[in-house]
C-alpha angles and dihedrals in degrees: 000000000000131000125217116243090241091055090049092049092047089050093049090048090051091048091050091047091051092049091051089046090049090050092051093050093048091048091049091052092046091052091046087056091053095040097096090055122093121231087257092053091056096057097047120096099223095197136358092258097054131063121222116275090245090061092050094049091051093044095051091048090051090049095051092046095046103040102024116022101035092043097049108027115069112226094011110157129192117248095223135077107270089206091065109087121183092343094304120106115239 
């Protein structure tokens, strides 16, 4: 019926670790997809309906950090300077 606080805390820690591991796995797969591209390929908008690869890499990272990691891993902090917005220092 009830759960001990230790068991709940261990479960939450395991959940946080699995989310972090999942993030790292997805990021590695994403980077593998982009690996054959040159740096120049990543900044070009190949067609009007598609953003550059570099934009997609940044956007998916922001999404995971904002909606998955920050929401579910206590104490998670971003690895970039919060004062930098859209590539321009504040």
